[in-house]
A tleap script that builds the chain and sets N, CA, C and O, in Angstrom:
source leaprc.protein.ff14SB
mol = sequence {
  NMET ASN ASP ILE THR LYS VAL THR LYS GLU
  GLU ALA LEU GLN ALA SER ALA LYS THR PRO
  VAL ILE PRO ASN LEU SER GLU LEU LYS ALA
  LYS TYR GLY GLY ARG VAL TYR GLN ILE GLY
  ALA THR ILE GLU VAL ASP ASP GLU THR GLU
  LYS THR VAL GLU TYR PHE PHE LYS ARG PRO
  THR THR GLY SER TYR ASP ARG TYR VAL LYS
  THR THR SER GLN GLY ALA THR LYS SER LEU
  LYS VAL LEU LEU PHE ASP ASN VAL ALA GLU
  GLU SER ARG ALA ALA LEU GLU ALA ASP LEU
  GLU GLU PHE PRO ALA LEU ALA ILE SER ILE
  GLY GLU LYS LEU LEU GLY LEU LEU GLY LEU
  SER LYS GLN THR ASN LEU LYS GLN CLEU
}
set mol.1.N position { 0.846 -1.184 0.000 }
set mol.1.CA position { 0.000 0.000 0.000 }
set mol.1.C position { 0.885 1.238 0.000 }
set mol.1.O position { 1.957 1.242 0.605 }
set mol.2.N position { 0.451 2.253 -0.656 }
set mol.2.CA position { 1.219 3.489 -0.771 }
set mol.2.C position { 1.137 4.271 0.532 }
set mol.2.O position { 0.056 4.409 1.104 }
set mol.3.N position { 2.254 4.777 1.000 }
set mol.3.CA position { 2.312 5.570 2.220 }
set mol.3.C position { 1.919 7.009 1.904 }
set mol.3.O position { 2.555 7.651 1.068 }
set mol.4.N position { 0.882 7.523 2.559 }
set mol.4.CA position { 0.456 8.901 2.342 }
set mol.4.C position { 0.944 9.730 3.513 }
set mol.4.O position { 0.635 9.436 4.668 }
set mol.5.N position { 1.708 10.769 3.208 }
set mol.5.CA position { 2.229 11.651 4.237 }
set mol.5.C position { 1.096 12.511 4.753 }
set mol.5.O position { 0.406 13.164 3.969 }
set mol.6.N position { 0.895 12.522 6.058 }
set mol.6.CA position { -0.165 13.320 6.654 }
set mol.6.C position { 0.353 14.727 6.936 }
set mol.6.O position { 1.456 14.908 7.452 }
set mol.7.N position { -0.450 15.700 6.593 }
set mol.7.CA position { -0.143 17.098 6.836 }
set mol.7.C position { -1.183 17.589 7.827 }
set mol.7.O position { -2.366 17.280 7.683 }
set mol.8.N position { -0.759 18.356 8.839 }
set mol.8.CA position { -1.733 18.866 9.796 }
set mol.8.C position { -2.701 19.794 9.080 }
set mol.8.O position { -2.369 20.384 8.051 }
set mol.9.N position { -3.894 19.916 9.632 }
set mol.9.CA position { -4.915 20.747 9.012 }
set mol.9.C position { -4.430 22.191 8.888 }
set mol.9.O position { -4.689 22.846 7.879 }
set mol.10.N position { -3.735 22.684 9.896 }
set mol.10.CA position { -3.225 24.054 9.865 }
set mol.10.C position { -2.204 24.231 8.743 }
set mol.10.O position { -2.247 25.232 8.027 }
set mol.11.N position { -1.279 23.268 8.577 }
set mol.11.CA position { -0.292 23.341 7.505 }
set mol.11.C position { -0.965 23.309 6.135 }
set mol.11.O position { -0.574 24.038 5.224 }
set mol.12.N position { -1.963 22.471 6.002 }
set mol.12.CA position { -2.670 22.353 4.730 }
set mol.12.C position { -3.410 23.643 4.400 }
set mol.12.O position { -3.391 24.088 3.252 }
set mol.13.N position { -4.059 24.247 5.383 }
set mol.13.CA position { -4.778 25.490 5.137 }
set mol.13.C position { -3.824 26.620 4.776 }
set mol.13.O position { -4.127 27.445 3.913 }
set mol.14.N position { -2.668 26.655 5.439 }
set mol.14.CA position { -1.670 27.668 5.102 }
set mol.14.C position { -1.156 27.467 3.689 }
set mol.14.O position { -0.966 28.438 2.957 }
set mol.15.N position { -0.929 26.230 3.296 }
set mol.15.CA position { -0.441 25.944 1.946 }
set mol.15.C position { -1.476 26.345 0.906 }
set mol.15.O position { -1.126 26.840 -0.166 }
set mol.16.N position { -2.754 26.131 1.220 }
set mol.16.CA position { -3.820 26.478 0.287 }
set mol.16.C position { -3.975 27.985 0.159 }
set mol.16.O position { -4.307 28.490 -0.914 }
set mol.17.N position { -3.738 28.703 1.247 }
set mol.17.CA position { -3.918 30.151 1.250 }
set mol.17.C position { -2.803 30.871 0.498 }
set mol.17.O position { -2.995 31.990 0.023 }
set mol.18.N position { -1.649 30.237 0.389 }
set mol.18.CA position { -0.522 30.857 -0.305 }
set mol.18.C position { -0.784 30.903 -1.801 }
set mol.18.O position { -1.547 30.103 -2.342 }
set mol.19.N position { -0.140 31.851 -2.454 }
set mol.19.CA position { -0.201 31.890 -3.909 }
set mol.19.C position { 0.473 30.635 -4.429 }
set mol.19.O position { 1.598 30.327 -4.035 }
set mol.20.N position { -0.211 29.892 -5.324 }
set mol.20.CA position { 0.386 28.646 -5.786 }
set mol.20.C position { 1.699 28.894 -6.528 }
set mol.20.O position { 1.816 29.808 -7.344 }
set mol.21.N position { 2.663 28.061 -6.219 }
set mol.21.CA position { 3.958 28.149 -6.879 }
set mol.21.C position { 3.902 27.227 -8.085 }
set mol.21.O position { 3.640 26.031 -7.952 }
set mol.22.N position { 4.149 27.785 -9.256 }
set mol.22.CA position { 4.133 26.974 -10.460 }
set mol.22.C position { 5.527 26.391 -10.624 }
set mol.22.O position { 6.485 27.121 -10.878 }
set mol.23.N position { 5.640 25.079 -10.478 }
set mol.23.CA position { 6.949 24.460 -10.588 }
set mol.23.C position { 7.458 24.485 -12.031 }
set mol.23.O position { 6.687 24.659 -12.974 }
set mol.24.N position { 8.739 24.313 -12.176 }
set mol.24.CA position { 9.353 24.244 -13.492 }
set mol.24.C position { 8.846 22.976 -14.174 }
set mol.24.O position { 9.049 21.872 -13.670 }
set mol.25.N position { 8.188 23.137 -15.320 }
set mol.25.CA position { 7.558 21.998 -15.985 }
set mol.25.C position { 8.567 20.964 -16.460 }
set mol.25.O position { 8.289 19.766 -16.415 }
set mol.26.N position { 9.723 21.406 -16.909 }
set mol.26.CA position { 10.721 20.433 -17.355 }
set mol.26.C position { 11.233 19.607 -16.179 }
set mol.26.O position { 11.518 18.420 -16.334 }
set mol.27.N position { 11.352 20.227 -15.006 }
set mol.27.CA position { 11.766 19.484 -13.813 }
set mol.27.C position { 10.698 18.475 -13.404 }
set mol.27.O position { 11.011 17.343 -13.034 }
set mol.28.N position { 9.421 18.899 -13.477 }
set mol.28.CA position { 8.325 17.974 -13.155 }
set mol.28.C position { 8.325 16.785 -14.104 }
set mol.28.O position { 8.181 15.643 -13.667 }
set mol.29.N position { 8.484 17.040 -15.397 }
set mol.29.CA position { 8.492 15.960 -16.377 }
set mol.29.C position { 9.651 15.003 -16.132 }
set mol.29.O position { 9.495 13.788 -16.252 }
set mol.30.N position { 10.803 15.546 -15.792 }
set mol.30.CA position { 11.960 14.698 -15.509 }
set mol.30.C position { 11.733 13.872 -14.248 }
set mol.30.O position { 12.089 12.695 -14.197 }
set mol.31.N position { 11.141 14.490 -13.236 }
set mol.31.CA position { 10.909 13.817 -11.957 }
set mol.31.C position { 9.874 12.706 -12.067 }
set mol.31.O position { 10.015 11.664 -11.427 }
set mol.32.N position { 8.823 12.920 -12.883 }
set mol.32.CA position { 7.709 11.970 -12.956 }
set mol.32.C position { 7.654 11.213 -14.279 }
set mol.32.O position { 6.601 10.687 -14.641 }
set mol.33.N position { 8.746 11.149 -14.993 }
set mol.33.CA position { 8.812 10.317 -16.186 }
set mol.33.C position { 8.140 10.886 -17.420 }
set mol.33.O position { 7.715 10.126 -18.290 }
set mol.34.N position { 8.036 12.186 -17.519 }
set mol.34.CA position { 7.540 12.803 -18.742 }
set mol.34.C position { 6.042 12.982 -18.841 }
set mol.34.O position { 5.581 13.838 -19.596 }
set mol.35.N position { 5.276 12.218 -18.118 }
set mol.35.CA position { 3.820 12.326 -18.203 }
set mol.35.C position { 3.276 13.051 -16.980 }
set mol.35.O position { 2.943 12.440 -15.964 }
set mol.36.N position { 3.197 14.362 -17.107 }
set mol.36.CA position { 2.689 15.209 -16.027 }
set mol.36.C position { 1.489 15.974 -16.563 }
set mol.36.O position { 1.514 16.479 -17.686 }
set mol.37.N position { 0.450 16.055 -15.761 }
set mol.37.CA position { -0.784 16.716 -16.172 }
set mol.37.C position { -1.146 17.800 -15.171 }
set mol.37.O position { -0.969 17.633 -13.965 }
set mol.38.N position { -1.650 18.899 -15.678 }
set mol.38.CA position { -2.152 19.977 -14.837 }
set mol.38.C position { -3.673 19.897 -14.886 }
set mol.38.O position { -4.267 19.935 -15.964 }
set mol.39.N position { -4.294 19.787 -13.732 }
set mol.39.CA position { -5.748 19.741 -13.649 }
set mol.39.C position { -6.208 20.974 -12.895 }
set mol.39.O position { -5.760 21.235 -11.779 }
set mol.40.N position { -7.091 21.719 -13.502 }
set mol.40.CA position { -7.629 22.928 -12.893 }
set mol.40.C position { -9.141 22.831 -12.761 }
set mol.40.O position { -9.799 22.132 -13.532 }
set mol.41.N position { -9.681 23.533 -11.787 }
set mol.41.CA position { -11.126 23.553 -11.567 }
set mol.41.C position { -11.515 24.903 -10.984 }
set mol.41.O position { -10.729 25.557 -10.298 }
set mol.42.N position { -12.734 25.298 -11.270 }
set mol.42.CA position { -13.299 26.500 -10.675 }
set mol.42.C position { -14.425 26.061 -9.758 }
set mol.42.O position { -15.373 25.404 -10.187 }
set mol.43.N position { -14.311 26.431 -8.495 }
set mol.43.CA position { -15.285 26.042 -7.473 }
set mol.43.C position { -16.141 27.252 -7.132 }
set mol.43.O position { -15.618 28.339 -6.889 }
set mol.44.N position { -17.438 27.067 -7.113 }
set mol.44.CA position { -18.339 28.132 -6.692 }
set mol.44.C position { -18.498 28.050 -5.178 }
set mol.44.O position { -19.224 27.201 -4.662 }
set mol.45.N position { -17.812 28.940 -4.478 }
set mol.45.CA position { -17.833 28.949 -3.016 }
set mol.45.C position { -19.211 29.380 -2.522 }
set mol.45.O position { -19.779 28.767 -1.617 }
set mol.46.N position { -19.735 30.432 -3.123 }
set mol.46.CA position { -21.095 30.890 -2.859 }
set mol.46.C position { -21.572 31.631 -4.109 }
set mol.46.O position { -20.912 31.579 -5.148 }
set mol.47.N position { -22.708 32.316 -4.017 }
set mol.47.CA position { -23.267 32.986 -5.195 }
set mol.47.C position { -22.357 34.062 -5.771 }
set mol.47.O position { -22.460 34.391 -6.953 }
set mol.48.N position { -21.480 34.604 -4.962 }
set mol.48.CA position { -20.658 35.729 -5.404 }
set mol.48.C position { -19.165 35.415 -5.494 }
set mol.48.O position { -18.388 36.237 -5.979 }
set mol.49.N position { -18.765 34.242 -5.034 }
set mol.49.CA position { -17.337 33.942 -4.938 }
set mol.49.C position { -16.997 32.644 -5.661 }
set mol.49.O position { -17.675 31.627 -5.511 }
set mol.50.N position { -15.933 32.708 -6.444 }
set mol.50.CA position { -15.392 31.521 -7.088 }
set mol.50.C position { -13.939 31.358 -6.675 }
set mol.50.O position { -13.241 32.336 -6.408 }
set mol.51.N position { -13.500 30.125 -6.628 }
set mol.51.CA position { -12.108 29.828 -6.307 }
set mol.51.C position { -11.561 28.937 -7.417 }
set mol.51.O position { -12.142 27.901 -7.739 }
set mol.52.N position { -10.450 29.349 -7.990 }
set mol.52.CA position { -9.804 28.552 -9.030 }
set mol.52.C position { -8.640 27.805 -8.402 }
set mol.52.O position { -7.812 28.388 -7.702 }
set mol.53.N position { -8.591 26.504 -8.665 }
set mol.53.CA position { -7.524 25.668 -8.106 }
set mol.53.C position { -6.825 24.936 -9.247 }
set mol.53.O position { -7.436 24.640 -10.274 }
set mol.54.N position { -5.547 24.651 -9.058 }
set mol.54.CA position { -4.767 23.899 -10.038 }
set mol.54.C position { -3.797 22.980 -9.303 }
set mol.54.O position { -3.201 23.350 -8.292 }
set mol.55.N position { -3.660 21.782 -9.839 }
set mol.55.CA position { -2.759 20.792 -9.251 }
set mol.55.C position { -2.031 20.080 -10.382 }
set mol.55.O position { -2.478 20.087 -11.529 }
set mol.56.N position { -0.904 19.466 -10.042 }
set mol.56.CA position { -0.134 18.680 -10.989 }
set mol.56.C position { -0.205 17.218 -10.579 }
set mol.56.O position { -0.076 16.876 -9.404 }
set mol.57.N position { -0.413 16.361 -11.578 }
set mol.57.CA position { -0.511 14.925 -11.352 }
set mol.57.C position { 0.370 14.185 -12.330 }
set mol.57.O position { 0.604 14.640 -13.449 }
set mol.58.N position { 0.860 13.028 -11.889 }
set mol.58.CA position { 1.533 12.119 -12.815 }
set mol.58.C position { 0.463 11.189 -13.385 }
set mol.58.O position { -0.631 11.090 -12.830 }
set mol.59.N position { 0.769 10.518 -14.469 }
set mol.59.CA position { -0.192 9.619 -15.088 }
set mol.59.C position { -0.444 8.443 -14.150 }
set mol.59.O position { 0.505 7.823 -13.670 }
set mol.60.N position { -1.714 8.129 -13.882 }
set mol.60.CA position { -2.022 6.999 -12.995 }
set mol.60.C position { -1.536 5.671 -13.578 }
set mol.60.O position { -1.528 5.471 -14.793 }
set mol.61.N position { -1.138 4.784 -12.693 }
set mol.61.CA position { -0.678 3.453 -13.096 }
set mol.61.C position { -1.797 2.441 -12.877 }
set mol.61.O position { -2.807 2.745 -12.242 }
set mol.62.N position { -1.610 1.250 -13.402 }
set mol.62.CA position { -2.575 0.171 -13.190 }
set mol.62.C position { -2.667 -0.165 -11.702 }
set mol.62.O position { -3.754 -0.440 -11.196 }
set mol.63.N position { -1.546 -0.145 -11.009 }
set mol.63.CA position { -1.546 -0.412 -9.568 }
set mol.63.C position { -2.363 0.611 -8.803 }
set mol.63.O position { -3.078 0.268 -7.861 }
set mol.64.N position { -2.256 1.860 -9.206 }
set mol.64.CA position { -3.041 2.921 -8.578 }
set mol.64.C position { -4.528 2.697 -8.816 }
set mol.64.O position { -5.343 2.876 -7.911 }
set mol.65.N position { -4.873 2.308 -10.031 }
set mol.65.CA position { -6.273 2.016 -10.360 }
set mol.65.C position { -6.770 0.831 -9.535 }
set mol.65.O position { -7.898 0.848 -9.044 }
set mol.66.N position { -5.938 -0.192 -9.382 }
set mol.66.CA position { -6.326 -1.364 -8.585 }
set mol.66.C position { -6.604 -0.978 -7.133 }
set mol.66.O position { -7.556 -1.477 -6.534 }
set mol.67.N position { -5.781 -0.091 -6.559 }
set mol.67.CA position { -6.021 0.370 -5.178 }
set mol.67.C position { -7.330 1.150 -5.097 }
set mol.67.O position { -8.073 1.023 -4.124 }
set mol.68.N position { -7.608 1.952 -6.114 }
set mol.68.CA position { -8.869 2.698 -6.181 }
set mol.68.C position { -10.050 1.728 -6.168 }
set mol.68.O position { -10.982 1.895 -5.381 }
set mol.69.N position { -10.016 0.726 -7.029 }
set mol.69.CA position { -11.106 -0.247 -7.107 }
set mol.69.C position { -11.248 -1.005 -5.786 }
set mol.69.O position { -12.362 -1.247 -5.323 }
set mol.70.N position { -10.130 -1.374 -5.188 }
set mol.70.CA position { -10.137 -2.133 -3.927 }
set mol.70.C position { -10.805 -1.345 -2.795 }
set mol.70.O position { -11.459 -1.932 -1.932 }
set mol.71.N position { -10.643 -0.020 -2.795 }
set mol.71.CA position { -11.196 0.792 -1.709 }
set mol.71.C position { -12.600 1.321 -1.995 }
set mol.71.O position { -13.168 2.011 -1.149 }
set mol.72.N position { -13.177 1.019 -3.159 }
set mol.72.CA position { -14.521 1.536 -3.464 }
set mol.72.C position { -15.571 1.026 -2.500 }
set mol.72.O position { -16.573 1.703 -2.269 }
set mol.73.N position { -15.367 -0.151 -1.932 }
set mol.73.CA position { -16.342 -0.676 -0.971 }
set mol.73.C position { -16.344 0.130 0.332 }
set mol.73.O position { -17.292 0.041 1.112 }
set mol.74.N position { -15.296 0.909 0.569 }
set mol.74.CA position { -15.203 1.741 1.769 }
set mol.74.C position { -15.794 3.127 1.563 }
set mol.74.O position { -15.846 3.927 2.497 }
set mol.75.N position { -16.241 3.415 0.344 }
set mol.75.CA position { -16.866 4.701 0.071 }
set mol.75.C position { -16.224 5.405 -1.104 }
set mol.75.O position { -15.022 5.291 -1.343 }
set mol.76.N position { -17.054 6.138 -1.834 }
set mol.76.CA position { -16.585 6.822 -3.038 }
set mol.76.C position { -15.533 7.874 -2.726 }
set mol.76.O position { -14.520 7.961 -3.419 }
set mol.77.N position { -15.761 8.670 -1.693 }
set mol.77.CA position { -14.820 9.734 -1.372 }
set mol.77.C position { -13.460 9.165 -0.994 }
set mol.77.O position { -12.428 9.656 -1.452 }
set mol.78.N position { -13.458 8.133 -0.161 }
set mol.78.CA position { -12.192 7.535 0.263 }
set mol.78.C position { -11.442 6.938 -0.922 }
set mol.78.O position { -10.231 7.117 -1.044 }
set mol.79.N position { -12.153 6.232 -1.793 }
set mol.79.CA position { -11.480 5.606 -2.930 }
set mol.79.C position { -10.924 6.647 -3.901 }
set mol.79.O position { -9.838 6.463 -4.450 }
set mol.80.N position { -11.657 7.733 -4.114 }
set mol.80.CA position { -11.153 8.786 -4.995 }
set mol.80.C position { -9.947 9.490 -4.382 }
set mol.80.O position { -9.013 9.856 -5.095 }
set mol.81.N position { -9.963 9.678 -3.069 }
set mol.81.CA position { -8.800 10.287 -2.411 }
set mol.81.C position { -7.573 9.391 -2.551 }
set mol.81.O position { -6.461 9.885 -2.736 }
set mol.82.N position { -7.769 8.078 -2.464 }
set mol.82.CA position { -6.656 7.146 -2.668 }
set mol.82.C position { -6.075 7.349 -4.057 }
set mol.82.O position { -4.857 7.427 -4.219 }
set mol.83.N position { -6.939 7.437 -5.060 }
set mol.83.CA position { -6.481 7.655 -6.433 }
set mol.83.C position { -5.747 8.984 -6.563 }
set mol.83.O position { -4.677 9.048 -7.169 }
set mol.84.N position { -6.315 10.036 -6.001 }
set mol.84.CA position { -5.700 11.360 -6.109 }
set mol.84.C position { -4.338 11.411 -5.426 }
set mol.84.O position { -3.366 11.881 -6.017 }
set mol.85.N position { -4.261 10.930 -4.187 }
set mol.85.CA position { -3.003 11.031 -3.448 }
set mol.85.C position { -1.945 10.053 -3.946 }
set mol.85.O position { -0.755 10.260 -3.709 }
set mol.86.N position { -2.360 8.993 -4.632 }
set mol.86.CA position { -1.396 8.106 -5.283 }
set mol.86.C position { -0.672 8.824 -6.422 }
set mol.86.O position { 0.480 8.514 -6.728 }
set mol.87.N position { -1.353 9.780 -7.041 }
set mol.87.CA position { -0.848 10.333 -8.291 }
set mol.87.C position { -0.534 11.819 -8.274 }
set mol.87.O position { -0.013 12.343 -9.259 }
set mol.88.N position { -0.835 12.508 -7.194 }
set mol.88.CA position { -0.553 13.947 -7.139 }
set mol.88.C position { 0.954 14.177 -7.035 }
set mol.88.O position { 1.663 13.431 -6.361 }
set mol.89.N position { 1.421 15.206 -7.705 }
set mol.89.CA position { 2.827 15.588 -7.587 }
set mol.89.C position { 3.050 16.151 -6.182 }
set mol.89.O position { 2.190 16.849 -5.644 }
set mol.90.N position { 4.187 15.849 -5.603 }
set mol.90.CA position { 4.496 16.331 -4.250 }
set mol.90.C position { 4.338 17.846 -4.139 }
set mol.90.O position { 3.984 18.366 -3.081 }
set mol.91.N position { 4.598 18.534 -5.220 }
set mol.91.CA position { 4.517 19.991 -5.239 }
set mol.91.C position { 3.082 20.492 -5.050 }
set mol.91.O position { 2.879 21.654 -4.698 }
set mol.92.N position { 2.095 19.639 -5.275 }
set mol.92.CA position { 0.682 20.024 -5.153 }
set mol.92.C position { -0.033 19.347 -3.983 }
set mol.92.O position { -1.192 19.658 -3.708 }
set mol.93.N position { 0.631 18.441 -3.305 }
set mol.93.CA position { -0.021 17.608 -2.282 }
set mol.93.C position { -0.678 18.418 -1.157 }
set mol.93.O position { -1.838 18.172 -0.828 }
set mol.94.N position { 0.029 19.364 -0.571 }
set mol.94.CA position { -0.513 20.121 0.572 }
set mol.94.C position { -1.720 20.952 0.156 }
set mol.94.O position { -2.709 21.014 0.886 }
set mol.95.N position { -1.651 21.587 -1.001 }
set mol.95.CA position { -2.778 22.397 -1.469 }
set mol.95.C position { -3.990 21.522 -1.761 }
set mol.95.O position { -5.116 21.895 -1.430 }
set mol.96.N position { -3.771 20.358 -2.378 }
set mol.96.CA position { -4.872 19.445 -2.667 }
set mol.96.C position { -5.529 18.965 -1.373 }
set mol.96.O position { -6.755 18.936 -1.266 }
set mol.97.N position { -4.720 18.595 -0.409 }
set mol.97.CA position { -5.258 18.111 0.863 }
set mol.97.C position { -6.102 19.191 1.547 }
set mol.97.O position { -7.180 18.898 2.066 }
set mol.98.N position { -5.625 20.417 1.548 }
set mol.98.CA position { -6.369 21.516 2.171 }
set mol.98.C position { -7.681 21.779 1.432 }
set mol.98.O position { -8.723 21.980 2.055 }
set mol.99.N position { -7.621 21.776 0.111 }
set mol.99.CA position { -8.830 22.042 -0.664 }
set mol.99.C position { -9.851 20.920 -0.527 }
set mol.99.O position { -11.054 21.181 -0.523 }
set mol.100.N position { -9.395 19.683 -0.414 }
set mol.100.CA position { -10.326 18.570 -0.224 }
set mol.100.C position { -10.987 18.601 1.152 }
set mol.100.O position { -12.109 18.119 1.314 }
set mol.101.N position { -10.297 19.165 2.140 }
set mol.101.CA position { -10.907 19.353 3.464 }
set mol.101.C position { -12.106 20.286 3.354 }
set mol.101.O position { -13.160 20.032 3.937 }
set mol.102.N position { -11.933 21.366 2.602 }
set mol.102.CA position { -12.971 22.379 2.475 }
set mol.102.C position { -14.021 22.004 1.428 }
set mol.102.O position { -15.200 22.318 1.593 }
set mol.103.N position { -13.601 21.335 0.355 }
set mol.103.CA position { -14.486 20.998 -0.760 }
set mol.103.C position { -14.353 19.508 -1.089 }
set mol.103.O position { -13.686 19.163 -2.064 }
set mol.104.N position { -14.968 18.618 -0.307 }
set mol.104.CA position { -14.772 17.178 -0.520 }
set mol.104.C position { -15.252 16.668 -1.879 }
set mol.104.O position { -14.721 15.671 -2.368 }
set mol.105.N position { -16.233 17.316 -2.502 }
set mol.105.CA position { -16.726 16.866 -3.801 }
set mol.105.C position { -15.734 17.148 -4.926 }
set mol.105.O position { -15.895 16.639 -6.036 }
set mol.106.N position { -14.724 17.945 -4.652 }
set mol.106.CA position { -13.673 18.212 -5.641 }
set mol.106.C position { -12.991 16.916 -6.057 }
set mol.106.O position { -12.507 16.799 -7.183 }
set mol.107.N position { -12.953 15.946 -5.156 }
set mol.107.CA position { -12.332 14.652 -5.470 }
set mol.107.C position { -13.019 13.982 -6.653 }
set mol.107.O position { -12.361 13.297 -7.435 }
set mol.108.N position { -14.327 14.164 -6.798 }
set mol.108.CA position { -15.054 13.560 -7.912 }
set mol.108.C position { -14.613 14.179 -9.236 }
set mol.108.O position { -14.350 13.470 -10.207 }
set mol.109.N position { -14.536 15.502 -9.261 }
set mol.109.CA position { -14.149 16.196 -10.496 }
set mol.109.C position { -12.752 15.803 -10.954 }
set mol.109.O position { -12.538 15.497 -12.126 }
set mol.110.N position { -11.813 15.814 -10.032 }
set mol.110.CA position { -10.428 15.505 -10.385 }
set mol.110.C position { -10.272 14.014 -10.678 }
set mol.110.O position { -9.594 13.627 -11.630 }
set mol.111.N position { -10.901 13.189 -9.855 }
set mol.111.CA position { -10.822 11.743 -10.051 }
set mol.111.C position { -11.343 11.315 -11.409 }
set mol.111.O position { -10.789 10.412 -12.036 }
set mol.112.N position { -12.401 11.956 -11.861 }
set mol.112.CA position { -12.960 11.638 -13.180 }
set mol.112.C position { -11.944 11.907 -14.287 }
set mol.112.O position { -11.836 11.131 -15.237 }
set mol.113.N position { -11.211 12.988 -14.168 }
set mol.113.CA position { -10.188 13.306 -15.173 }
set mol.113.C position { -9.060 12.280 -15.149 }
set mol.113.O position { -8.584 11.858 -16.203 }
set mol.114.N position { -8.629 11.875 -13.954 }
set mol.114.CA position { -7.565 10.876 -13.857 }
set mol.114.C position { -8.033 9.527 -14.396 }
set mol.114.O position { -7.275 8.833 -15.072 }
set mol.115.N position { -9.275 9.155 -14.101 }
set mol.115.CA position { -9.810 7.901 -14.619 }
set mol.115.C position { -9.929 7.951 -16.140 }
set mol.115.O position { -9.799 6.927 -16.810 }
set mol.116.N position { -10.176 9.138 -16.681 }
set mol.116.CA position { -10.213 9.299 -18.128 }
set mol.116.C position { -8.877 8.961 -18.773 }
set mol.116.O position { -8.837 8.444 -19.889 }
set mol.117.N position { -7.782 9.251 -18.074 }
set mol.117.CA position { -6.452 8.905 -18.580 }
set mol.117.C position { -6.260 7.392 -18.660 }
set mol.117.O position { -5.424 6.904 -19.420 }
set mol.118.N position { -7.042 6.656 -17.866 }
set mol.118.CA position { -6.931 5.196 -17.836 }
set mol.118.C position { -7.967 4.515 -18.724 }
set mol.118.O position { -8.046 3.287 -18.764 }
set mol.119.N position { -8.763 5.315 -19.438 }
set mol.119.CA position { -9.700 4.726 -20.386 }
set mol.119.C position { -11.167 4.890 -20.049 }
set mol.119.O position { -12.014 4.442 -20.823 }
set mol.120.N position { -11.507 5.511 -18.929 }
set mol.120.CA position { -12.911 5.744 -18.608 }
set mol.120.C position { -13.473 6.706 -19.647 }
set mol.120.O position { -12.927 7.788 -19.860 }
set mol.121.N position { -14.551 6.311 -20.286 }
set mol.121.CA position { -15.116 7.121 -21.353 }
set mol.121.C position { -16.559 7.470 -21.045 }
set mol.121.O position { -17.313 6.642 -20.532 }
set mol.122.N position { -16.935 8.690 -21.357 }
set mol.122.CA position { -18.327 9.106 -21.215 }
set mol.122.C position { -19.138 8.713 -22.444 }
set mol.122.O position { -20.368 8.722 -22.415 }
set mol.123.N position { -18.449 8.373 -23.508 }
set mol.123.CA position { -19.123 8.032 -24.750 }
set mol.123.C position { -18.749 6.623 -25.170 }
set mol.123.O position { -17.880 6.422 -26.018 }
set mol.124.N position { -19.413 5.656 -24.568 }
set mol.124.CA position { -19.219 4.257 -24.921 }
set mol.124.C position { -20.510 3.772 -25.555 }
set mol.124.O position { -21.595 3.995 -25.017 }
set mol.125.N position { -20.396 3.121 -26.678 }
set mol.125.CA position { -21.588 2.690 -27.406 }
set mol.125.C position { -21.753 1.179 -27.347 }
set mol.125.O position { -20.778 0.428 -27.345 }
set mol.126.N position { -23.003 0.755 -27.299 }
set mol.126.CA position { -23.364 -0.650 -27.341 }
set mol.126.C position { -24.438 -0.791 -28.396 }
set mol.126.O position { -25.413 -0.039 -28.406 }
set mol.127.N position { -24.262 -1.755 -29.283 }
set mol.127.CA position { -25.233 -1.926 -30.354 }
set mol.127.C position { -25.503 -3.416 -30.511 }
set mol.127.O position { -24.582 -4.205 -30.722 }
set mol.128.N position { -26.763 -3.789 -30.408 }
set mol.128.CA position { -27.125 -5.180 -30.607 }
set mol.128.C position { -27.093 -5.485 -32.091 }
set mol.128.O position { -27.636 -4.732 -32.900 }
set mol.129.N position { -26.464 -6.577 -32.444 }
set mol.129.CA position { -26.346 -6.971 -33.851 }
set mol.129.C position { -27.253 -8.143 -34.183 }
set mol.129.O position { -27.277 -8.601 -35.326 }
savepdb mol mol.pdb
quit
């Protein structure tokens, strides 16, 4: 099982409040084997406020997908967090953890994009012959 580093809630909130540091993309690609993805989302905090978030992820592996499937019986949120934290770049981990504390449904949006990299399709056709 993958070891997830725990960050205190205070550290995570401080990391989220800071202006995000955009890492050097060539360094990220070298560190994570060339397949690095930036996932961004706009969250509607309330009727008048939006928050834009961005994180960097490496391409999910089959092992990561297997851990996701294995934990689905424990709940959708937990299994999606397993997928996210398996694949988030260390440079984005604290901000992601803080944002998921405040916006737990964000895991669904990001998880769907990562699952798409593994072949999950919204447009699958079935035709009886």
